[in-house]
C-alpha positions in Angstrom: 99.2 161.9 108.0 102.1 161.0 106.3 105.4 162.7 107.8 108.8 162.5 109.2 109.7 164.3 112.4 113.2 164.6 113.3 114.4 165.6 116.9 117.6 165.5 119.0 119.2 168.7 117.8 120.8 171.2 119.9 123.8 173.0 121.0 126.7 171.2 121.8 130.5 171.8 122.3 133.2 170.7 119.5 133.9 166.9 120.5 130.6 166.4 121.9 127.9 164.1 120.6 124.4 164.0 119.7 121.7 161.5 118.8 119.1 162.5 116.2 115.8 160.5 115.9 113.5 160.6 112.9 110.0 158.8 113.4 107.7 158.1 110.6 103.8 158.1 110.6 101.8 157.1 107.6 104.7 155.2 106.1 106.9 152.1 107.0 110.3 152.8 107.1 111.0 149.1 106.8 110.2 149.4 103.2 111.9 152.5 102.5 115.7 153.3 102.1 116.2 156.3 104.4 118.7 158.8 104.6 120.1 162.3 106.6 120.6 165.3 104.9 122.0 168.6 106.2 122.1 172.3 105.0 124.4 174.9 106.7 123.8 178.7 106.4 124.5 179.8 102.9 125.1 176.0 101.5 123.4 173.7 99.3 122.0 170.5 101.1 124.0 167.9 101.3 123.6 164.1 101.6 125.2 162.5 105.0 124.5 159.1 105.5 122.0 156.7 104.0 120.6 153.2 105.3 118.9 150.5 102.9 116.1 148.4 103.8 119.1 145.6 104.0 120.7 147.5 106.6 123.6 148.5 104.2 125.0 151.9 105.4 127.2 154.6 103.5 128.4 157.8 104.8 129.8 161.0 103.0 133.7 161.2 103.5 133.2 164.2 105.8 131.4 162.2 108.6 132.7 158.6 108.0 133.9 157.2 111.2 132.3 160.0 113.3 128.4 159.2 112.5 126.4 156.1 112.4 123.1 155.8 111.0 120.8 152.9 112.1 117.2 152.1 111.9 114.6 150.4 114.3 111.9 149.1 112.2 109.7 148.3 115.2 109.6 151.8 116.1 109.4 152.9 112.7 112.6 155.4 113.2 115.9 156.2 111.8 118.6 157.6 114.0 122.2 159.4 113.3 124.6 159.1 116.1 127.0 161.9 115.9 130.2 161.7 117.4 133.4 164.0 117.8 131.4 166.9 116.3 133.0 169.6 114.7 132.0 173.3 114.1 131.5 172.8 110.6 128.9 169.9 111.4 126.6 173.0 112.5 123.5 172.6 110.0 119.9 171.7 109.8 119.5 168.1 109.6 116.7 166.5 107.5 115.6 163.1 107.3 114.3 161.7 104.0 112.6 158.8 102.9 113.1 157.3 99.3 109.8 158.4 97.3 110.1 162.2 98.0 109.3 162.7 101.8 111.4 164.9 104.0 111.1 166.1 107.2 111.2 169.5 108.8 114.8 169.4 109.8 116.3 170.0 113.4 119.0 172.4 114.1 122.6 171.0 115.3 125.0 173.8 116.5 128.5 173.0 117.3 130.7 175.7 119.2 134.4 175.8 119.0 
C-alpha cells in the first residue's frame, strides 16, 4: 500500500518544540522531493518546508530559523523539527511526496 503516515503532533506551549515524522510505504523517499505543508482552521493549506533528493532545503519565511526539515533514506522517512513554536504555528501538518502523494496529517496545537 502506497502511503505517507505522519506522527509527532500534539499540544505544546509557546516556545516549545515538536518533531514531526513522516514514514513512507510503497514508495522510496530517496527518489522523491519531499515537503511539509500545514493548514490552519479557516485558512488555505500552505507550504512550510521542502527537501530535495540532493538534500537541498527551503523554508517559508514564517518558519525560517525555527524549523528544520531532514530526511533519512534508510528509514524511508522525513522529519520536521519545530523549535520556538508560536500560537500561529497551530495547524494540521501534512507530508507530501512529489508526484501527488499526501499523508493524512497530524495536529499541532501551540498554546500561548
